[in-house]
gemmi code that builds the backbone of each chain (N, CA, C; Angstrom):
import gemmi

chains = {
    "A": [
        ("ASP", (-148.941, 99.436, 139.447), (-148.308, 97.754, 138.874), (-148.495, 97.430, 137.735)),
        ("GLY", (-146.992, 97.139, 137.049), (-147.423, 96.233, 135.529), (-148.247, 95.401, 135.684)),
        ("GLY", (-148.690, 95.162, 134.374), (-149.597, 93.843, 134.390), (-150.312, 93.660, 133.102)),
        ("ILE", (-151.192, 92.757, 133.299), (-152.147, 92.789, 132.255), (-153.660, 92.174, 132.717)),
        ("THR", (-154.625, 93.200, 132.530), (-155.717, 92.701, 132.720), (-156.956, 92.270, 131.458)),
        ("GLN", (-157.490, 91.254, 132.503), (-158.755, 90.780, 131.269), (-159.852, 90.571, 132.142)),
        ("SER", (-161.038, 91.565, 131.214), (-162.436, 91.235, 131.889), (-163.091, 90.816, 130.949)),
        ("PRO", (-164.142, 90.256, 131.325), (-164.811, 90.320, 133.036), (-163.906, 88.674, 133.357)),
        ("LYS", (-163.923, 88.516, 134.144), (-163.434, 87.006, 134.522), (-164.477, 85.442, 133.880)),
        ("TYR", (-165.764, 85.816, 134.127), (-166.672, 84.461, 133.505), (-167.393, 85.541, 132.915)),
        ("LEU", (-168.340, 84.769, 131.643), (-168.705, 85.840, 130.399), (-169.791, 84.645, 130.443)),
        ("PHE", (-171.154, 85.262, 130.145), (-171.960, 83.898, 129.620), (-172.957, 84.403, 128.479)),
        ("ARG", (-173.049, 84.122, 127.451), (-173.224, 84.441, 126.254), (-174.335, 83.479, 125.481)),
        ("LYS", (-175.677, 83.543, 124.443), (-176.343, 83.143, 123.953), (-175.728, 82.484, 122.771)),
        ("GLU", (-175.778, 81.578, 122.302), (-175.444, 80.790, 120.788), (-175.883, 82.170, 119.745)),
        ("GLY", (-175.076, 82.168, 119.113), (-175.654, 83.194, 117.909), (-175.262, 84.619, 117.846)),
        ("GLN", (-174.359, 84.980, 119.248), (-174.266, 86.215, 120.108), (-172.369, 86.351, 119.430)),
        ("ASN", (-172.244, 87.622, 119.168), (-170.857, 88.066, 119.306), (-170.503, 88.325, 120.396)),
        ("VAL", (-169.220, 88.179, 121.125), (-168.941, 88.641, 122.307), (-167.642, 89.289, 121.994)),
        ("THR", (-167.108, 90.174, 122.680), (-165.876, 90.777, 123.060), (-164.933, 90.466, 124.575)),
        ("LEU", (-163.868, 90.242, 124.288), (-162.947, 89.832, 125.505), (-162.221, 90.722, 125.363)),
        ("SER", (-162.192, 91.383, 126.560), (-161.167, 92.646, 126.709), (-159.678, 92.209, 127.572)),
        ("CYS", (-158.743, 93.115, 126.583), (-157.354, 92.298, 127.193), (-156.080, 93.993, 127.204)),
        ("GLU", (-155.907, 94.512, 128.440), (-155.373, 95.397, 128.311), (-153.782, 95.429, 129.318)),
        ("GLN", (-152.662, 96.379, 128.679), (-151.574, 95.850, 129.520), (-150.702, 97.159, 129.438)),
        ("ASN", (-150.348, 97.220, 130.678), (-149.077, 98.153, 131.056), (-148.315, 98.110, 131.118)),
        ("LEU", (-147.641, 97.029, 130.200), (-145.835, 96.608, 130.506), (-145.602, 97.449, 128.910)),
        ("ASN", (-145.861, 98.080, 128.539), (-144.703, 99.014, 127.535), (-144.658, 97.577, 126.092)),
        ("HIS", (-145.747, 96.822, 126.523), (-144.843, 95.286, 125.425), (-145.505, 95.937, 123.711)),
        ("ASP", (-144.698, 95.330, 123.286), (-144.995, 95.848, 121.540), (-145.931, 94.151, 121.394)),
        ("ALA", (-145.969, 92.651, 121.559), (-146.358, 91.836, 121.421), (-147.475, 91.355, 121.846)),
        ("MET", (-148.722, 90.921, 121.659), (-149.696, 90.631, 122.578), (-150.270, 89.664, 121.723)),
        ("TYR", (-151.239, 88.579, 122.531), (-151.277, 87.240, 122.145), (-152.492, 87.167, 122.573)),
        ("TRP", (-153.271, 86.091, 122.082), (-154.750, 85.360, 122.518), (-154.472, 83.984, 122.487)),
        ("TYR", (-154.888, 83.529, 123.530), (-154.534, 81.612, 123.633), (-156.416, 81.425, 123.913)),
        ("ARG", (-156.506, 79.944, 123.248), (-157.663, 79.643, 124.337), (-157.428, 78.119, 124.718)),
        ("GLN", (-157.732, 78.078, 126.038), (-157.036, 76.328, 126.537), (-158.373, 75.425, 126.771)),
        ("ASP", (-158.426, 74.595, 126.193), (-159.259, 73.083, 126.690), (-158.372, 72.447, 127.559)),
        ("PRO", (-159.247, 71.277, 128.611), (-158.546, 70.289, 129.023), (-157.999, 69.483, 128.111)),
        ("GLY", (-156.855, 68.574, 128.458), (-156.177, 68.214, 127.722), (-155.339, 69.215, 126.439)),
        ("GLN", (-155.407, 69.749, 126.314), (-154.817, 70.497, 125.057), (-153.650, 71.535, 125.164)),
        ("GLY", (-153.316, 72.116, 126.175), (-152.587, 72.998, 126.332), (-153.363, 74.592, 126.020)),
        ("LEU", (-151.965, 75.080, 124.966), (-152.263, 76.309, 125.170), (-152.489, 76.656, 123.624)),
        ("ARG", (-153.370, 76.997, 123.055), (-153.316, 76.753, 121.218), (-153.613, 78.530, 120.880)),
        ("LEU", (-152.571, 79.234, 119.869), (-153.142, 80.451, 119.505), (-153.923, 80.604, 118.816)),
        ("ILE", (-154.766, 81.627, 119.120), (-155.565, 82.439, 118.342), (-154.763, 83.406, 117.360)),
        ("TYR", (-154.824, 84.577, 117.978), (-154.490, 85.465, 117.173), (-152.733, 86.153, 118.215)),
        ("TYR", (-151.928, 86.642, 117.088), (-150.719, 87.638, 117.537), (-151.032, 88.983, 116.959)),
        ("SER", (-150.208, 89.801, 117.720), (-149.584, 91.095, 117.205), (-148.561, 91.495, 117.842)),
        ("GLN", (-147.571, 91.801, 116.603), (-146.362, 92.565, 117.274), (-146.436, 93.859, 117.250)),
        ("ILE", (-147.342, 94.556, 116.558), (-147.054, 96.048, 116.622), (-148.464, 96.781, 116.363)),
        ("VAL", (-148.583, 97.665, 116.490), (-150.051, 98.462, 116.264), (-150.573, 98.269, 115.266)),
        ("ASN", (-151.704, 97.871, 114.859), (-152.430, 98.009, 113.576), (-151.921, 96.903, 112.766)),
        ("ASP", (-151.522, 96.108, 113.437), (-151.107, 94.762, 112.552), (-151.523, 93.469, 113.603)),
        ("PHE", (-151.692, 92.214, 113.025), (-151.823, 90.990, 113.378), (-151.841, 89.923, 112.943)),
        ("GLN", (-151.562, 88.803, 113.272), (-151.538, 87.338, 112.278), (-152.446, 86.386, 113.124)),
        ("LYS", (-152.553, 85.504, 111.842), (-153.775, 84.579, 112.417), (-152.467, 83.115, 113.102)),
        ("GLY", (-152.951, 82.545, 114.085), (-152.628, 81.398, 114.904), (-152.984, 80.211, 114.701)),
        ("ASP", (-153.082, 79.262, 114.973), (-153.283, 77.789, 114.664), (-155.088, 77.624, 114.372)),
        ("ILE", (-155.469, 78.194, 115.408), (-157.445, 78.415, 114.962), (-157.852, 79.729, 115.260)),
        ("ALA", (-157.485, 80.605, 114.381), (-158.033, 81.816, 114.096), (-159.419, 81.717, 113.270)),
        ("GLU", (-160.074, 80.464, 113.250), (-161.295, 80.670, 112.446), (-162.618, 80.780, 113.333)),
        ("GLY", (-163.246, 81.991, 113.358), (-164.321, 82.155, 113.888), (-163.985, 82.885, 114.947)),
        ("TYR", (-162.743, 83.602, 114.961), (-162.445, 84.712, 115.863), (-161.658, 85.869, 114.874)),
        ("SER", (-162.288, 87.486, 115.697), (-161.608, 88.349, 115.158), (-160.717, 89.427, 115.921)),
        ("VAL", (-159.497, 90.046, 116.040), (-159.030, 91.140, 116.557), (-159.021, 92.163, 115.744)),
        ("SER", (-158.349, 93.331, 116.938), (-158.094, 94.536, 116.051), (-156.908, 94.987, 117.525)),
        ("ARG", (-156.042, 95.758, 116.705), (-154.770, 96.240, 117.836), (-154.466, 97.662, 117.327)),
        ("GLU", (-155.618, 98.765, 117.704), (-155.859, 99.866, 117.635), (-154.858, 100.964, 118.243)),
        ("LYS", (-154.767, 100.180, 119.705), (-153.439, 100.453, 120.999), (-152.521, 99.963, 121.092)),
        ("LYS", (-151.483, 100.088, 121.563), (-150.415, 99.460, 121.750), (-150.720, 98.659, 123.273)),
        ("GLU", (-151.914, 98.955, 123.679), (-151.993, 98.754, 125.370), (-153.103, 97.598, 125.266)),
        ("SER", (-153.875, 97.643, 124.222), (-155.289, 97.113, 124.384), (-154.882, 96.081, 122.840)),
        ("PHE", (-155.530, 95.000, 122.967), (-155.618, 93.775, 121.900), (-157.131, 92.633, 122.271)),
        ("PRO", (-158.052, 93.354, 122.080), (-159.585, 92.721, 122.294), (-159.675, 91.636, 121.232)),
        ("LEU", (-160.123, 90.900, 122.112), (-160.444, 89.186, 121.265), (-162.145, 89.522, 121.151)),
        ("THR", (-162.995, 89.274, 120.044), (-164.018, 88.954, 119.243), (-164.380, 87.608, 118.910)),
        ("VAL", (-165.278, 86.887, 119.954), (-165.538, 86.029, 119.536), (-166.661, 85.981, 118.544)),
        ("THR", (-167.114, 85.331, 117.138), (-167.858, 85.363, 116.574), (-169.177, 84.148, 116.892)),
        ("SER", (-170.172, 84.357, 116.016), (-171.435, 83.146, 116.114), (-170.757, 82.316, 114.874)),
        ("ALA", (-169.571, 82.303, 114.208), (-169.081, 81.343, 113.028), (-168.071, 80.559, 114.015)),
        ("GLN", (-168.151, 80.774, 115.168), (-167.139, 79.721, 116.200), (-167.884, 78.679, 116.702)),
        ("LYS", (-167.567, 77.536, 116.019), (-168.252, 76.407, 116.824), (-168.667, 75.899, 118.045)),
        ("ASN", (-167.145, 75.979, 118.823), (-167.284, 75.681, 120.134), (-166.706, 76.547, 120.714)),
        ("PRO", (-167.324, 77.698, 120.748), (-166.538, 78.646, 121.596), (-166.645, 78.601, 123.289)),
        ("THR", (-167.043, 77.565, 123.740), (-167.158, 77.608, 125.363), (-165.485, 77.130, 125.584)),
        ("ALA", (-164.764, 78.196, 126.508), (-163.141, 77.293, 126.854), (-162.859, 78.828, 127.576)),
        ("PHE", (-161.681, 78.598, 127.891), (-160.919, 79.551, 128.427), (-160.130, 80.136, 127.841)),
        ("TYR", (-160.065, 81.589, 128.160), (-159.362, 82.211, 127.026), (-158.079, 83.416, 127.467)),
        ("LEU", (-157.107, 83.028, 127.529), (-155.845, 83.831, 128.192), (-155.084, 84.733, 126.891)),
        ("CYS", (-154.828, 85.797, 127.545), (-153.913, 87.231, 126.865), (-152.835, 87.060, 127.331)),
        ("ALA", (-152.343, 87.600, 126.659), (-150.556, 87.424, 127.287), (-149.676, 88.581, 126.454)),
        ("SER", (-148.601, 89.167, 127.032), (-147.777, 89.871, 125.943), (-146.444, 89.658, 126.374)),
        ("SER", (-145.447, 90.363, 125.391), (-143.743, 90.287, 125.729), (-143.244, 91.160, 124.950)),
        ("LEU", (-142.101, 91.305, 125.089), (-140.984, 92.148, 124.637), (-140.787, 91.773, 123.047)),
        ("THR", (-140.786, 92.398, 122.026), (-140.119, 91.797, 120.972), (-138.699, 91.825, 120.959)),
        ("ASN", (-137.915, 92.270, 121.344), (-136.265, 92.145, 121.157), (-136.035, 90.898, 121.204)),
        ("ARG", (-134.993, 90.254, 120.583), (-134.525, 89.085, 121.163), (-133.929, 88.592, 122.129)),
        ("GLY", (-133.845, 88.109, 122.933), (-133.586, 87.916, 124.609), (-134.292, 87.168, 125.013)),
        ("LEU", (-134.115, 86.682, 126.543), (-134.824, 85.508, 127.087), (-136.077, 86.188, 127.962)),
        ("TYR", (-136.743, 87.094, 127.427), (-137.743, 87.339, 127.532), (-139.042, 86.617, 127.231)),
        ("GLU", (-139.711, 86.186, 128.339), (-141.182, 85.352, 128.495), (-142.218, 86.530, 128.105)),
        ("GLN", (-143.227, 85.613, 128.114), (-144.720, 86.140, 128.050), (-145.051, 86.384, 129.359)),
        ("TYR", (-145.988, 87.805, 129.790), (-147.030, 87.688, 130.700), (-148.269, 87.084, 130.415)),
        ("PHE", (-149.020, 86.722, 131.621), (-150.116, 86.202, 130.996), (-151.040, 87.041, 132.098)),
        ("GLY", (-152.465, 87.319, 131.787), (-153.381, 87.890, 132.539), (-154.200, 87.100, 132.598)),
        ("PRO", (-155.094, 87.079, 133.518), (-155.974, 86.122, 134.708), (-156.702, 85.656, 133.990)),
        ("GLY", (-157.188, 85.559, 133.023), (-157.896, 84.848, 131.841), (-159.645, 85.083, 131.916)),
        ("THR", (-160.684, 84.933, 131.140), (-161.694, 84.964, 130.943), (-162.153, 83.385, 130.126)),
        ("ARG", (-163.251, 83.285, 131.675), (-163.867, 81.782, 131.321), (-165.035, 82.438, 130.452)),
        ("LEU", (-165.617, 81.786, 129.135), (-166.708, 81.969, 127.974), (-167.133, 80.840, 127.914)),
        ("THR", (-169.120, 80.958, 128.673), (-169.660, 80.099, 128.672), (-170.927, 80.495, 127.683)),
        ("VAL", (-171.329, 79.531, 126.471), (-171.928, 79.869, 125.376), (-172.966, 78.611, 125.708)),
        ("THR", (-174.357, 78.835, 125.411), (-175.199, 78.040, 125.651), (-176.398, 78.522, 124.486)),
    ],
    "B": [
        ("ALA", (-143.740, 74.440, 112.092), (-143.517, 75.084, 113.669), (-142.861, 73.916, 114.444)),
        ("GLN", (-142.462, 74.730, 115.435), (-142.179, 74.200, 116.299), (-142.808, 72.995, 117.186)),
        ("THR", (-142.553, 72.014, 117.449), (-143.413, 71.151, 118.462), (-142.886, 71.064, 119.956)),
        ("VAL", (-143.820, 71.235, 120.931), (-143.318, 70.264, 122.556), (-143.772, 69.703, 122.669)),
        ("THR", (-143.482, 68.456, 123.352), (-144.299, 67.411, 123.711), (-143.862, 67.157, 125.348)),
        ("GLN", (-144.996, 66.947, 125.865), (-144.967, 66.931, 127.693), (-145.278, 65.454, 127.515)),
        ("SER", (-144.880, 64.437, 127.654), (-145.300, 62.832, 127.354), (-145.936, 62.697, 128.638)),
        ("GLN", (-145.923, 63.380, 129.547), (-146.700, 62.920, 131.334), (-148.063, 63.560, 131.336)),
        ("PRO", (-148.960, 63.554, 131.386), (-150.499, 64.046, 131.507), (-150.089, 64.430, 133.079)),
        ("GLU", (-150.181, 63.425, 133.988), (-150.385, 63.364, 135.553), (-148.988, 62.687, 136.011)),
        ("MET", (-148.748, 63.407, 137.146), (-147.742, 63.104, 137.930), (-148.070, 63.278, 139.396)),
        ("SER", (-147.548, 62.420, 139.817), (-147.781, 62.732, 141.938), (-146.807, 62.775, 142.550)),
        ("VAL", (-146.608, 63.239, 143.889), (-145.339, 63.313, 144.302), (-145.715, 63.170, 145.738)),
        ("GLN", (-145.245, 62.760, 146.709), (-145.309, 63.055, 148.159), (-144.509, 64.070, 148.481)),
        ("GLU", (-144.934, 64.999, 149.369), (-144.708, 66.080, 149.790), (-143.533, 65.756, 150.407)),
        ("ALA", (-142.168, 66.730, 150.420), (-141.066, 67.037, 150.556), (-139.851, 65.680, 149.509)),
        ("GLU", (-140.908, 65.669, 148.684), (-140.111, 64.304, 147.913), (-139.736, 65.318, 146.358)),
        ("THR", (-139.030, 64.578, 145.599), (-138.278, 65.119, 144.454), (-139.331, 64.918, 143.463)),
        ("VAL", (-139.931, 65.731, 142.351), (-140.291, 64.922, 141.125), (-139.525, 65.960, 139.959)),
        ("THR", (-139.712, 64.943, 138.657), (-139.240, 65.871, 137.732), (-140.374, 65.260, 136.496)),
        ("LEU", (-140.297, 66.336, 135.729), (-141.477, 66.630, 134.469), (-140.681, 67.173, 133.367)),
        ("SER", (-141.167, 66.059, 132.192), (-140.507, 65.802, 131.165), (-140.912, 66.694, 130.129)),
        ("CYS", (-140.131, 66.886, 129.383), (-140.449, 68.066, 127.762), (-139.294, 67.622, 127.007)),
        ("THR", (-140.008, 67.404, 125.840), (-138.934, 67.371, 124.747), (-139.556, 68.393, 123.542)),
        ("TYR", (-138.437, 68.776, 122.655), (-139.204, 69.637, 121.541), (-138.115, 69.429, 120.400)),
        ("ASP", (-138.811, 70.051, 118.991), (-138.883, 69.599, 117.793), (-138.140, 71.095, 117.011)),
        ("THR", (-136.871, 71.287, 116.634), (-136.486, 72.105, 116.097), (-135.154, 71.778, 114.979)),
        ("SER", (-135.110, 72.832, 114.318), (-133.973, 72.998, 113.854), (-132.805, 73.868, 113.392)),
        ("GLU", (-133.127, 75.040, 115.129), (-132.867, 75.944, 115.235), (-131.522, 75.561, 115.933)),
        ("SER", (-130.615, 76.360, 116.167), (-129.544, 76.526, 117.029), (-129.849, 77.023, 118.585)),
        ("ASP", (-130.590, 78.295, 118.656), (-130.527, 79.261, 119.405), (-131.937, 79.210, 119.787)),
        ("TYR", (-132.254, 79.236, 121.216), (-133.886, 79.411, 121.221), (-133.646, 79.379, 122.559)),
        ("TYR", (-134.886, 79.714, 123.275), (-135.240, 79.987, 124.443), (-136.218, 78.705, 124.838)),
        ("LEU", (-136.406, 78.401, 126.601), (-136.638, 77.457, 126.555), (-138.016, 78.060, 127.787)),
        ("PHE", (-138.838, 77.763, 128.653), (-139.397, 78.212, 129.827), (-140.206, 76.753, 130.196)),
        ("TRP", (-140.914, 76.931, 131.740), (-141.493, 76.565, 132.364), (-142.684, 77.382, 132.899)),
        ("TYR", (-143.824, 77.244, 132.774), (-144.869, 78.028, 133.458), (-145.494, 76.924, 134.233)),
        ("LYS", (-145.903, 77.792, 135.647), (-147.225, 76.721, 136.143), (-148.421, 77.504, 136.132)),
        ("GLN", (-149.502, 76.791, 135.975), (-151.095, 77.300, 136.133), (-151.619, 76.501, 137.509)),
        ("PRO", (-151.825, 77.433, 138.339), (-152.158, 76.509, 139.630), (-154.040, 76.869, 139.861)),
        ("PRO", (-154.366, 76.499, 140.417), (-156.072, 76.161, 140.317), (-156.692, 77.736, 139.743)),
        ("SER", (-155.660, 78.870, 140.164), (-156.459, 79.976, 139.688), (-156.253, 80.315, 138.714)),
        ("ARG", (-155.570, 79.505, 137.803), (-155.347, 79.441, 136.142), (-154.988, 80.309, 135.532)),
        ("GLN", (-154.082, 81.424, 136.863), (-153.293, 82.240, 136.299), (-151.449, 81.450, 136.113)),
        ("MET", (-150.956, 81.838, 134.764), (-150.033, 81.203, 134.460), (-148.558, 82.163, 134.961)),
        ("ILE", (-147.803, 81.336, 135.475), (-146.276, 81.693, 136.191), (-145.252, 81.608, 135.813)),
        ("LEU", (-144.413, 82.545, 135.455), (-143.173, 81.654, 135.021), (-142.476, 80.796, 135.991)),
        ("VAL", (-141.976, 80.117, 135.836), (-141.368, 79.060, 136.875), (-139.815, 79.356, 136.789)),
        ("ILE", (-139.566, 79.208, 135.367), (-137.763, 79.129, 135.014), (-137.497, 79.193, 133.748)),
        ("ARG", (-136.411, 79.861, 133.272), (-136.220, 79.899, 132.157), (-134.802, 79.657, 131.792)),
        ("GLN", (-134.290, 79.135, 130.132), (-133.496, 79.101, 129.958), (-132.771, 79.184, 128.592)),
        ("GLU", (-131.992, 79.995, 128.338), (-131.150, 80.363, 127.081), (-130.658, 79.040, 126.465)),
        ("ALA", (-130.703, 78.216, 125.308), (-130.316, 77.068, 124.452), (-128.301, 77.713, 124.353)),
        ("TYR", (-127.900, 78.358, 124.162), (-126.478, 78.436, 123.893), (-125.754, 78.673, 125.401)),
        ("LYS", (-126.458, 78.431, 126.752), (-125.537, 78.422, 127.655), (-125.945, 76.686, 128.396)),
        ("GLN", (-124.769, 76.629, 128.690), (-124.744, 75.210, 128.685), (-124.875, 74.396, 130.300)),
        ("GLN", (-125.030, 75.934, 131.564), (-125.242, 75.297, 132.645), (-126.866, 75.567, 132.910)),
        ("ASN", (-127.107, 74.641, 133.413), (-128.744, 74.575, 134.025), (-129.170, 75.550, 134.474)),
        ("ALA", (-130.301, 76.278, 134.414), (-131.222, 77.063, 135.218), (-131.414, 76.412, 136.393)),
        ("THR", (-131.638, 77.376, 137.592), (-131.626, 76.870, 138.891), (-132.384, 78.044, 139.529)),
        ("GLU", (-133.899, 77.777, 140.442), (-134.574, 78.912, 140.981), (-135.197, 78.037, 141.941)),
        ("ASN", (-133.995, 78.449, 143.467), (-135.025, 77.963, 144.256), (-134.990, 76.281, 144.212)),
        ("ARG", (-135.970, 75.933, 144.733), (-136.509, 74.491, 144.627), (-136.746, 74.208, 143.512)),
        ("PHE", (-136.469, 74.583, 142.187), (-136.589, 74.108, 140.860), (-135.630, 74.422, 140.027)),
        ("SER", (-134.882, 73.456, 138.898), (-134.165, 73.636, 138.208), (-134.502, 72.715, 136.959)),
        ("VAL", (-133.806, 72.860, 135.919), (-133.802, 71.726, 135.187), (-132.664, 71.059, 134.419)),
        ("ASN", (-133.141, 70.328, 133.593), (-131.971, 69.239, 133.424), (-131.996, 69.336, 131.643)),
        ("PHE", (-131.281, 70.488, 131.242), (-131.321, 71.149, 129.775), (-130.443, 69.777, 128.823)),
        ("GLN", (-131.007, 69.180, 127.992), (-129.988, 68.044, 127.018), (-130.127, 68.928, 125.801)),
        ("LYS", (-129.368, 69.846, 125.545), (-129.647, 70.201, 123.939), (-129.639, 69.347, 122.685)),
        ("ALA", (-128.615, 68.537, 122.495), (-128.227, 67.181, 121.832), (-129.709, 66.145, 121.448)),
        ("ALA", (-130.403, 66.131, 122.813), (-131.486, 65.219, 122.623), (-132.925, 65.919, 123.081)),
        ("LYS", (-132.651, 67.297, 122.431), (-133.600, 68.501, 122.912), (-134.911, 67.962, 123.719)),
        ("SER", (-133.927, 68.192, 125.289), (-135.059, 67.457, 126.251), (-134.717, 68.583, 127.319)),
        ("PHE", (-135.736, 69.173, 127.991), (-136.192, 70.133, 129.011), (-136.244, 69.547, 130.277)),
        ("SER", (-136.320, 68.713, 130.821), (-136.664, 68.378, 131.814), (-136.966, 69.713, 133.570)),
        ("LEU", (-137.871, 69.478, 133.985), (-138.036, 70.710, 135.241), (-137.900, 69.035, 136.411)),
        ("LYS", (-137.117, 69.930, 137.747), (-136.877, 68.886, 138.386), (-137.317, 70.007, 139.978)),
        ("ILE", (-138.434, 69.150, 140.475), (-138.832, 69.808, 141.952), (-138.457, 69.452, 143.077)),
        ("SER", (-137.444, 70.213, 144.066), (-136.990, 69.551, 145.040), (-138.099, 69.879, 146.242)),
        ("ASP", (-137.716, 68.707, 147.118), (-138.602, 69.198, 148.605), (-140.070, 69.726, 148.026)),
        ("SER", (-140.592, 69.120, 147.424), (-142.058, 69.691, 146.647), (-143.252, 69.746, 147.656)),
        ("GLN", (-143.756, 70.617, 147.888), (-144.890, 71.325, 148.813), (-146.345, 71.291, 148.371)),
        ("LEU", (-147.103, 71.468, 149.561), (-148.685, 71.537, 148.673), (-148.751, 72.652, 147.711)),
        ("GLY", (-148.346, 73.480, 147.735), (-148.753, 74.644, 146.957), (-147.988, 74.456, 145.296)),
        ("ASP", (-147.065, 73.458, 145.483), (-146.411, 73.396, 144.118), (-147.900, 72.272, 143.062)),
        ("ALA", (-148.529, 71.880, 143.378), (-149.870, 71.596, 143.020), (-150.525, 72.093, 142.070)),
        ("ALA", (-150.219, 72.043, 140.829), (-150.429, 72.635, 139.469), (-150.259, 71.852, 138.270)),
        ("MET", (-151.044, 72.673, 137.208), (-150.261, 72.350, 135.501), (-149.188, 72.782, 135.591)),
        ("TYR", (-148.168, 71.854, 134.943), (-146.922, 72.845, 134.225), (-146.971, 72.387, 132.769)),
        ("PHE", (-146.530, 73.645, 132.270), (-146.539, 74.241, 130.952), (-145.376, 74.361, 130.193)),
        ("CYS", (-144.418, 73.270, 129.611), (-143.093, 73.542, 128.646), (-143.474, 74.755, 127.610)),
        ("ALA", (-142.626, 75.841, 127.470), (-142.688, 76.546, 126.420), (-141.436, 76.869, 125.140)),
        ("TYR", (-141.456, 77.036, 124.173), (-140.367, 77.223, 123.475), (-140.482, 78.503, 122.591)),
        ("ARG", (-139.100, 79.099, 122.471), (-139.428, 80.063, 121.874), (-138.304, 80.552, 120.800)),
        ("SER", (-138.775, 80.817, 119.415), (-138.031, 81.045, 118.867), (-136.807, 82.182, 118.856)),
        ("HIS", (-135.308, 82.142, 118.610), (-134.245, 83.258, 118.822), (-134.603, 83.915, 117.170)),
        ("THR", (-134.433, 83.410, 116.335), (-134.765, 84.292, 115.128), (-136.326, 84.549, 114.500)),
        ("THR", (-137.097, 84.081, 114.628), (-138.560, 84.678, 114.548), (-139.090, 85.349, 115.646)),
        ("GLY", (-138.513, 85.023, 116.738), (-138.625, 85.801, 118.046), (-139.589, 85.596, 118.810)),
        ("ASN", (-140.805, 86.135, 118.229), (-142.053, 86.426, 119.055), (-143.068, 85.069, 119.302)),
        ("GLN", (-143.474, 84.578, 118.420), (-144.602, 83.104, 119.174), (-143.112, 82.149, 119.636)),
        ("PHE", (-144.322, 81.777, 120.658), (-143.795, 80.592, 121.824), (-145.125, 79.867, 121.235)),
        ("TYR", (-144.244, 78.796, 121.675), (-145.038, 77.450, 121.608), (-145.078, 76.600, 122.538)),
        ("PHE", (-146.326, 76.104, 122.996), (-146.460, 75.358, 124.245), (-146.853, 73.864, 124.377)),
        ("GLY", (-146.510, 73.327, 125.380), (-146.611, 71.806, 124.776), (-147.850, 71.584, 125.565)),
        ("THR", (-148.625, 70.205, 125.960), (-150.074, 69.853, 126.291), (-149.771, 69.988, 128.070)),
        ("GLY", (-149.194, 70.155, 128.401), (-148.891, 70.193, 130.266), (-149.088, 69.359, 130.850)),
        ("THR", (-148.502, 68.823, 131.881), (-148.421, 68.154, 132.865), (-149.209, 68.091, 134.409)),
        ("SER", (-149.890, 67.738, 134.691), (-150.971, 67.983, 135.558), (-150.213, 67.416, 137.525)),
        ("LEU", (-149.396, 68.081, 137.989), (-148.614, 67.491, 139.471), (-149.741, 67.494, 140.408)),
        ("THR", (-149.723, 66.514, 141.068), (-150.173, 66.217, 142.408), (-149.318, 66.511, 143.532)),
        ("VAL", (-149.491, 66.708, 144.616), (-148.499, 66.830, 145.822), (-149.544, 66.375, 146.508)),
        ("ILE", (-148.694, 65.021, 147.527), (-149.344, 64.316, 148.283), (-148.980, 64.873, 149.813)),
        ("PRO", (-149.956, 65.085, 150.789), (-149.713, 65.018, 151.843), (-148.953, 64.115, 152.965)),
    ],
}
model = gemmi.Model(1)
for chain_id, residues in chains.items():
    chain = gemmi.Chain(chain_id)
    for i, (resn, *xyz) in enumerate(residues, 1):
        res = gemmi.Residue()
        res.name, res.seqid = resn, gemmi.SeqId(i, " ")
        for name, pos in zip(("N", "CA", "C"), xyz):
            atom = gemmi.Atom()
            atom.name, atom.element = name, gemmi.Element(name[0])
            atom.pos, atom.b_iso = gemmi.Position(*pos), 0.0
            res.add_atom(atom)
        chain.add_residue(res)
    model.add_chain(chain)
structure = gemmi.Structure()
structure.add_model(model)
structure.setup_entities()
């Protein structure tokens, strides 16, 4: 079955530690995205990538980093510079062709930093 | 950047009744794509319905339909015969036809279905 996997579902870290969230897709999509979701704020774009070895900052990139070494994978690192990292993180992918193509989402990772 | 506004943070509907969720957006483009996503308590985002801006006909998917008013930049979602399983957060999203790959989301509407 094609889809997007995110692991783990729940992640706990101590303040000051970097943590990497995994996102893998087997949909053969060129574009991948990371969103942060907080109550009452909808989905906010952190980073997105349209092609391997290239990515762009979204609206709230500070304190986060990404890599795109393979088409299937787009890991997100939450660094210690991120002031308020506790949130729900969603990974998504889509085709880059013009057309009525939606984003597909993974199940999300809930990160708690204490 | 395009903005998407959902002015109803919370809505409720009686089971079997009809409810309409509103969405407006701001754009200078003439061609674009619009989507409604559902996020149930599991938090998995699920596509509900989609619409191309150049198509006049409103999209319909079973009990879900949209009222797309291009001039008013409005894209409301109507849920007919509401079921308990419809209870979720609903997000409206915009995708540009020209820049293509960035999606813009509203802040969501939390729908409660009352038995």
